[in-house]
C-alpha positions, 0 to 999 in steps of 0.5 A: 330634321324636325318632327315632320321631316322624313328621316330620309332622302330618295334620289331617283336618279344616278349616284355618280357624282352624289351631286346633292351630298356635301363634303364630309357630310355622311357618317357610313356607307352601307351599299349593294352594288352591282357584282359585275357577274351578270347576274340572272342576265341583268343588265345592270350587272354586267360590270362592276361600277366605276371607281368614280363613285368610291371616290365620291363616298370617299369625298362625303364621308366624314373621317373615320367614316365605315363603310361595308360593301357588299360583293362577290367571290369571283371579283371582290379583289378588284373592287377593293382594289378600287376601294383602296385606291379611291382612298379607303383603308380595308379593314376586314371582310365579314363573311354572310353565310347560308346554307340555301345558295343557288349552284351556278352550274350545270351537268357538263355530260349534256354538253358533250352529248350536244356536241357530239351530236348524240341525243341525250336521253329523256328521262321524266319532267320537273318544276323549274322554279325561280322563287318560292314562298315558305311551306315548299316547293307547292308555293311557287312564284315562278314555275315552269315544266322542263323535260329531265335528260340524262347523257347518252354518250359513252364519254358524257357518261363517264363526265355525268354531273361534272359541273363547272362551280361549287354551291356558293355558301357565302358572299363577302362585305367588305369592310372600309375605312376613311382615315381619321383626320391627320393629327387626331387620335381616334378619341379626337376624331370621334369628338370632332366628326362622331365617327372613328369606331365600330358600334361593337356595343349595339352589334353584341351576339346575345348569350343562348339561354342554357349557355353561361357567359365565357371569357375572363371578362364576359360581358353581360350583354353577349360576345363582340360580334364576329366577322362571320355572319350567318343565315341558319343555324349550322348545328356545328358547336362553334362560339356563336355568330349573328344568324339572320334569316335568307330572303326565300320569298317577297314578304311585300308582294310588290317586291320583285327585286332579285336580290333583295337583302334581309332587313334583320341583315342590314339592320345589323351592319347599319347598327355596326358602322353607326349610332343613332341619328348619324346618317347612313348613305346607300348609292345603290339602294335597289328594293330599300333594305338599308333605307327600311332598316335605317328608319327602324333604328333612327338613323337618317338615310340618304339612298339613290336608285336609277331605275324606275320600277326599283325606286318605286318599291324602295319609296314604298317599303321605307314609307311603310316602314316610316308608318310602322315605326311612328304608329308604334310610338303612340 
């Protein structure tokens, strides 16, 4: 692409087939597909993507190209089978860990009351918050007053507070690779296609200012990135991991996508599986965090999004990011 051509191509269409893309034309895959867990009852999350898209992705990736695919714990195993059956090698699973996950549960004692025909006791009200801005519970995006109940039946009291699941504290990100060309070494594959190795140098974790360099042969730029990515500083004394803020609010008020991924997280992932001027594909680009990261990191980006409103959000975010990156050069 020349200086007048945007470093991205956005397709407002289904990703299945990836018809505009030629075979072995993409260096890396970074995507956050539907998890198949009916998140907030969204229709697009009712099922996992069809295996066809991973076969399509395998076709357009260069030999040795890596992919990072977000998933959910409950159906990760099925997604991994689809990826593997499409020709990918499963290389690792990264864990994006955070402290502020939303429990997918409820107080089963109240269900017991309902089943027994016993009226639960109203004990007050509370604000049900779907999203909030930094600064506390006073800054609500969407809140409604709800009645707080307490179980009234004897059996319910025994099971008060019992629920159906643990609070989630991580999301898995599956690291896959298309095999290198037959007969080539990794070095030869990199020379031929520019793919076959992770970009560990650009994703090193810097040493804290008060910490001495560790290891028998410490690298001046820090540790090699681990397969745990943390949102919060856990104060646990472990070796340092990549720490990235989780999206608690829409920095852009127009962005109402329900599963926004932090741009800083996507920057780390894009850097890990690609190098400058290479092309990154996201078949499920949603609100465009992968594309924003690519523009900021001097990667070419190709994205697909079928939903009208999400495509508009993505297009606006990437254009704003490109404008900001262009202005910084002057």
